Rosetta silent file (secondary structure, phi, psi, omega in degrees, C-alpha in Angstrom):
SEQUENCE: EAAAVTTALILEITAPVNTFYLLFAGTLVFFMQVGFAMLCAGSVRQKNVKNIMLKNLLDACGGAIGFFVCGYAFAQGGGGNKFIGSEGRWFFLQDVSLGA
SCORE:     score description
SCORE:     0.000 S_00000001
   1 L     0.000  -44.063  178.878    2.813   -0.591  -38.500 S_00000001
   2 H   -64.037  -37.561 -178.321    6.443   -0.034  -37.514 S_00000001
   3 H   -67.804  -37.798 -179.563    7.534   -0.028  -41.203 S_00000001
   4 H   -67.606  -37.943 -179.988    4.927    2.580  -42.012 S_00000001
   5 H   -68.731  -41.819  179.590    6.047    4.860  -39.141 S_00000001
   6 H   -62.032  -43.528  177.600    9.723    4.424  -40.246 S_00000001
   7 H   -63.677  -38.853  179.199    8.812    5.272  -43.837 S_00000001
   8 H   -66.355  -40.240 -179.463    6.866    8.301  -42.751 S_00000001
   9 H   -65.688  -43.094  179.040    9.755    9.466  -40.566 S_00000001
  10 H   -64.615  -44.196  179.285   12.244    9.086  -43.441 S_00000001
  11 H   -64.281  -32.247 -179.580   10.010   10.985  -45.831 S_00000001
  12 H   -70.155  -32.209 -177.647    9.547   13.728  -43.179 S_00000001
  13 H   -98.441   -3.178 -175.980   13.340   14.351  -42.769 S_00000001
  14 H   -67.538  -50.931 -174.336   14.323   13.835  -46.396 S_00000001
  15 H   -64.562  -42.875  178.607   13.447   17.356  -47.677 S_00000001
  16 H   -64.711  -38.516 -179.812   15.187   19.257  -44.778 S_00000001
  17 H   -68.039  -38.595  177.001   18.332   17.113  -45.126 S_00000001
  18 H   -66.157  -40.492  174.492   18.398   17.656  -48.857 S_00000001
  19 H   -61.745  -41.622  176.519   17.967   21.399  -48.402 S_00000001
  20 H   -63.156  -45.315 -179.369   20.716   21.528  -45.832 S_00000001
  21 H   -61.121  -42.097 -178.570   23.063   19.555  -48.119 S_00000001
  22 H   -63.890  -45.861  177.815   22.319   21.866  -51.032 S_00000001
  23 H   -65.112  -39.887 -179.164   22.965   25.038  -48.969 S_00000001
  24 H   -65.416  -46.256 -179.596   26.119   23.514  -47.421 S_00000001
  25 H   -62.074  -43.257 -178.935   27.463   22.426  -50.780 S_00000001
  26 H   -66.752  -36.744  175.530   26.747   25.849  -52.324 S_00000001
  27 H   -64.759  -37.593  176.748   28.513   27.545  -49.398 S_00000001
  28 H   -65.989  -37.312  179.991   31.581   25.319  -49.962 S_00000001
  29 H   -64.969  -41.516  178.919   31.607   26.322  -53.617 S_00000001
  30 H   -66.761  -37.908  175.462   31.545   30.008  -52.741 S_00000001
  31 H   -66.113  -32.860  177.315   34.334   29.515  -50.220 S_00000001
  32 H   -67.332  -37.888  175.990   36.295   27.740  -52.887 S_00000001
  33 H   -64.386  -36.808  177.612   35.845   30.844  -55.111 S_00000001
  34 H   -67.489  -39.613  179.355   37.209   32.971  -52.237 S_00000001
  35 H   -67.525  -36.044  177.686   40.207   30.722  -51.864 S_00000001
  36 H   -66.177  -36.641  177.633   40.874   30.922  -55.600 S_00000001
  37 H   -63.720  -37.965  176.996   40.698   34.729  -55.329 S_00000001
  38 H   -68.415  -37.061  177.791   43.328   34.648  -52.548 S_00000001
  39 H   -64.957  -44.080  178.506   45.492   32.401  -54.650 S_00000001
  40 H   -65.177  -40.350 -178.647   45.221   34.741  -57.610 S_00000001
  41 H   -65.704  -33.315  178.052   45.793   37.818  -55.442 S_00000001
  42 H   -75.128  -15.262 -177.285   48.945   36.246  -54.051 S_00000001
  43 L  -102.174    7.593 -179.135   50.343   35.568  -57.430 S_00000001
  44 L  -124.355  167.353  177.401   50.191   39.080  -58.804 S_00000001
  45 L   -68.784  158.860 -174.970   51.844   42.387  -57.963 S_00000001
  46 H   -59.825  -35.078 -178.505   50.191   44.498  -55.245 S_00000001
  47 H   -66.146  -16.722 -179.739   48.987   47.097  -57.757 S_00000001
  48 H  -105.855   10.838  179.040   46.848   44.494  -59.548 S_00000001
  49 H   -65.308  -42.122  179.672   45.167   42.932  -56.532 S_00000001
  50 H   -61.343  -37.887  179.601   42.075   45.030  -56.813 S_00000001
  51 H   -66.920  -39.992 -179.705   41.651   44.039  -60.463 S_00000001
  52 H   -65.124  -40.183 -178.430   42.060   40.366  -59.605 S_00000001
  53 H   -68.588  -42.052  177.309   39.495   40.603  -56.789 S_00000001
  54 H   -62.788  -39.376  177.045   36.995   42.348  -59.078 S_00000001
  55 H   -59.492  -45.030 -179.402   37.611   39.661  -61.764 S_00000001
  56 H   -69.531  -35.509  175.587   36.862   36.964  -59.267 S_00000001
  57 H   -63.277  -46.340  179.560   33.769   38.693  -57.919 S_00000001
  58 H   -67.528  -30.101  175.224   32.397   39.129  -61.438 S_00000001
  59 H   -63.187  -45.774  179.227   33.256   35.448  -62.163 S_00000001
  60 H   -62.205  -41.581  178.390   31.081   34.364  -59.199 S_00000001
  61 H   -64.818  -41.363  175.272   28.310   36.690  -60.259 S_00000001
  62 H   -62.208  -37.981  176.210   28.456   35.431  -63.834 S_00000001
  63 H   -63.166  -43.367 -177.701   28.268   31.846  -62.599 S_00000001
  64 H   -65.937  -40.511  177.917   25.212   32.611  -60.545 S_00000001
  65 H   -66.826  -41.627  175.265   23.515   34.347  -63.461 S_00000001
  66 H   -59.170  -42.301  179.322   24.407   31.426  -65.812 S_00000001
  67 H   -66.508  -39.012  176.786   22.841   28.967  -63.370 S_00000001
  68 H   -59.311  -42.603 -170.615   19.756   31.199  -63.191 S_00000001
  69 H   -73.796  -54.220 -174.167   19.519   31.405  -66.944 S_00000001
  70 H  -135.556  -16.047 -174.555   19.990   27.765  -67.964 S_00000001
  71 H   -62.392  -42.206 -178.703   21.798   25.725  -65.243 S_00000001
  72 H   -69.768  -40.696  179.906   18.678   24.715  -63.280 S_00000001
  73 H   -63.309  -38.017  173.237   16.839   23.655  -66.396 S_00000001
  74 H   -64.398  -42.887 -174.066   19.758   21.553  -67.501 S_00000001
  75 H   -76.238  -39.397 -172.432   20.204   19.953  -64.084 S_00000001
  76 H  -113.158  -12.568 -175.556   16.590   19.384  -63.189 S_00000001
  77 L   -69.951  133.978  177.465   14.641   19.603  -66.431 S_00000001
  78 L   -84.641 -176.954  172.117   12.989   16.465  -67.747 S_00000001
  79 L    82.206   -2.890  176.317   12.451   15.332  -71.241 S_00000001
  80 L   -94.683 -126.049  177.650   16.082   15.134  -72.256 S_00000001
  81 L  -127.216 -168.862 -179.351   18.288   12.175  -71.719 S_00000001
  82 L   -67.370  -20.256 -173.941   20.175   10.748  -68.711 S_00000001
  83 L   -89.857  -45.067 -174.667   22.941   13.343  -69.105 S_00000001
  84 L  -146.257  143.482  179.167   21.098   16.650  -69.448 S_00000001
  85 L   -84.763  152.580 -177.295   17.518   17.907  -69.148 S_00000001
  86 L  -137.201   18.589 -179.044   16.002   19.841  -72.005 S_00000001
  87 L   -75.423  108.448 -168.631   12.569   20.917  -70.814 S_00000001
  88 H   -70.805  -10.604 -179.976   12.517   24.538  -71.878 S_00000001
  89 H   -72.201  -10.923 -177.956    9.860   25.665  -69.457 S_00000001
  90 H  -100.797    1.562  178.605   12.418   25.823  -66.634 S_00000001
  91 H   -66.568  139.996 -176.990   14.895   28.283  -68.341 S_00000001
  92 H    59.642   29.488  176.767   15.136   31.418  -66.226 S_00000001
  93 H    58.146   30.662  178.025   13.446   29.414  -63.425 S_00000001
  94 L   -74.021  144.098  178.821   10.010   29.650  -65.010 S_00000001
  95 L    55.711   27.447  175.673    7.321   27.481  -63.538 S_00000001
  96 L   -93.695  121.381 -179.477    9.571   26.292  -60.703 S_00000001
  97 L   -82.015  127.058 -179.853    7.596   25.676  -57.499 S_00000001
  98 L   -96.501   -6.940  179.761    9.592   26.804  -54.447 S_00000001
  99 L  -118.625 -178.386  179.465    7.292   25.303  -51.823 S_00000001
 100 L   -83.394    0.000    0.000    5.777   21.944  -51.094 S_00000001
């Protein structure tokens, strides 16, 4: 009985912990992008800072669009091998269930 309660408790907290970790890691990646933008801005002349900031913003947007287009399918899609998924139904996040 105690093992069943422990297993149920672990299963109950697994999804929220996974969601938190995913959001936290994504936040760190975007802060890394901001840090890289500051590094680039500090290495160019003042007149070029706006161009560098725009370039870094578009880089982040392009990465998000690229993940939307094919990144999720490659990361989570089945049917491929152990390295990359190839199930085409998840490209552009098609047929992805967002709830439980």
